[in-house]
N, C-alpha and C positions, 0 to 999 in steps of 0.2 A: 637869653631870649627864649622861650617855649614855643613848641609847634604843637597842634592838635594831630590826632591820628589821620584825619583827613588831607591835612597838608603834608604831613610825611609821606603818606601813600601817593599823593600827587607827584611830589619831585623826586621820590625814590624810585617809583616805577613798580611799587608793589601794591599788593591789595591789602585793603582793611582786614580782610579776614587772615591775611598771611601775619600781619603785624600782631592780631590777637594770637594767633598760634605761636608766635615767637614768645609773647609775654606768657602765655599759658605754660610752655616749655621751658621756661626759666631762662631762654637765650637771651631775650632783650625786652626789660621790664622798663616802662617810662618812668622817669626820675620824679615825677610830679604829677599832681592831679589838680585840676580847677575847682573852684569853690562849688561847682555844679557836679563834680566827681568824674569828669572826662579826663582820660589820659593825657598827659603832656610830656613831649619828648624835648631833652635838653641837647644842647651841642654835642656835648659827650656821648648822649645817646647816638646821635646821628652818625658820629665816627664809628662807633660799634656796629651800627647797622650797615655801614660802608664795608666793614671788615666781613660782617656775616654774608653779605651779598657777594663780595669777592670769592670766598672759599665755596659758597653756593654754586656760583659759575664755574668753579672748577672741579664740581662734582662732589665736593665733600659732604657726607651726611651729616645731619644736625646734631647728631651726639658728638662726634668727632670735632666738629666747630666749636660746640659747648667746652670740650677738652681743652682746644687750643686757646680759647679766649678766658678760660676759668683760672687754668694752673700755669702760672708763670715759670714751671720748670719745663713744660712742655716746649719743645722747639719747633716753632712754625717752619723754619727753614729745612728742618730734616723731613718734616712732613711734606711740605711743598715739592722738597726732591723726589721723595717716593710717589707723590701724586703725578709729577711730571713723567715719570718713568712709566707709569700705569696708563698715561694717556698717550704717551708715544706708542706704547704697545698696542692700545686700542686703535690708534689711528692707522697702524701698519696693519692690523687684522680687517678693519673696515676697508681699508685700499685692496686686500686680497679678495674680499668678499665682492667689493666693487667689480675688480677685474673678472672674478668667477660669473658675475652676473652678466656682465657685458658679453663674455664668450658664450654663457649660456643662451643668451639670446641670439647671438650669431648661429649656434649650432641649430637652434629651433628654426630660425629662419632658413637654413640653407639644409635642413635636415630632409630625410626621405619622405616625398609626399604620397604617402599611401595610408589608407583607412586602417584601423585596428585590425579589422578582419583580413586586410590584404597583407599587413604585417606578418600576421600569424601564419597565413598559407605560404609566404615566401622565406620567412626566416625561421620559422619552426621555434626550437628551443633557443636559437641564438638572439639573445636580448641586447639592446644598446642600454649601457648604463650612462645616464646624463652627467653624473658627477665625473665618470671617467672620461667621457667625451670632452668635456669643459676642462677638466685638467690637462688632457692632451693638447687642446688648444692653446693653453697657456704654455706648456712645455715648448710646443713646436710654433708659437706664436710668429716668429720671424723667419720661419721656413716657407720657401715658395713651394715646395712639394705639399705642405699642409694646405695651402691656400688652393693648390691645384687640386687636391684629393677632395677638398669640400666642394668646390665648384663642380667636378665632375660627378659626384655623388648625388649633388642637387640635381644633376641633368639626366641621371639614369631614369629610364621608364621602368614599369613594373615588370616588362618583358626582361629588360636589362638585369634588373634585380633577381629574376627568376634565373636567368642562365648564369650569373654571378654566383648565385648561392647554390646552384647545382654544381657547377665547378668545385666549389669548396667543400660539399659534400663528399664528391667523389675523392677529392685529394685527402679530406679527413680520414675516410674510410681506408686509405692506403696507409697512412700515417699509423693509424691504431694497428693495422695488421703489420707493419713494420716493427713497431715497438712490441706488440705482444710476440711476434716470433722471434724476439730477441736480436733483432738486426743492431750492430753497433751504431752509435750516433754519428761517428764520423767515416762509417762505410759508405760505399757508393749509393746503395740505395736510398739511405737516410738523408745523404747530400742532394740526390736528385730530387728527393721530395721537398728539401729545402729551397732549391733551385725553382720548383714549380710555383711554390709559394710566393716566392719574389716576382717571379714574372706576372703571378696573378695580381699582385698589388700593380704591378706596372701597367697591366693591361686594363685594369678596371678603374684605377685610382690616379697614380702618380709614379713617374720614374723612381725605381727603387734600387739605385746602386747597392753594393754588398755592405758597405759602411752604413748606410741607413737601415738595410735589414737587419744588421746586428743590433742596432739600437733599438729596433722595434722588438726583435727577440728577446733581448733583455728584459724588457717590460713584462714578457711572459712569465719570468720567473719571480720578479719583484711585486708584480700586481695581478692579483686574480682575476680582477674585472679585464685586463687586456687579453689574458689568455682564453677567457671564457667567450670571447667574440672569435676565436678560432675554434675551440673544443667546448661546446656546453659542458657543464659540470656533471651532468648524468652520464656522460661518455669518458670524462677524464679518468685517468690512472694515476698513482703516485708516481711520482719523478716524471711525467709526461712533458709538463712544461720545460722542464730542465734538459729534458732529451732532446725536444723540438729546438730549444736554444743552442745547444750544442751542435746540433746538426746544420743549423743555420751559420754558426761560426765556422765550422768545418767547411763549409760550401764557401764562405767568403774567402777563407783563406786557400782554398783550391782556385779560386779566381784572381788571387792577389797577382799574379804576374800578368793578367790582362789589363788591371787598372779599375777604376771605379766608375768611367764614364763610357764602357763599352755598350754597344747597342742593345736595347731590350728586345726581344721577340714578342711583338705584338700582333 
């Protein structure tokens, strides 16, 4: 039994134009023609069309489908397994992107409600990298402290941010002075500065026991975007991020005998 282009288009769910394209590309040429010269597809042609549509649904390009159907030496199973791996990787990538997009929306919704001019006046050179903020949201997604920090940040007024950033600027000046004067990272001065930073986080964002403070400081070394929230690039020095991280770890060790749940001075 033979079928016209229109019939095949209707029950295969493809356009006539697609069938013509497959014919022109040599992928699926109808086996016969009517007396009037119209294309006619056989049962075997329909089986081939089903194979083509199957591979197309899996995302194979037409030239690869042609190779699979044309060359009996080509292993469809091998190609299918390779495509399965590609699809699995793509699914994982899209899932990560979906999570990032969801967190980005949350960051935007709970972000600082200031105009661009107000942001510049308050934050100066300190800029918030949305990509880092989003990744931090993913990293700390199950942390009660992260949720509290986001909620408190969203509730801060412009005056709160002015005070907060004023404290941070004064602390930063002391940190730079200690570093430039060669104070050891495990010395009392550096550890006291680390403690001030920890209490600053607790005062304005969320409870920050030493263990959490260490994890925050580790990001200073591994991710420049994290340290840029503390010291803008224009004020950074070589090894300053590592120095700050070392001071935080030294301060945490100093408090090791007290435990991680001692009261914060707020």
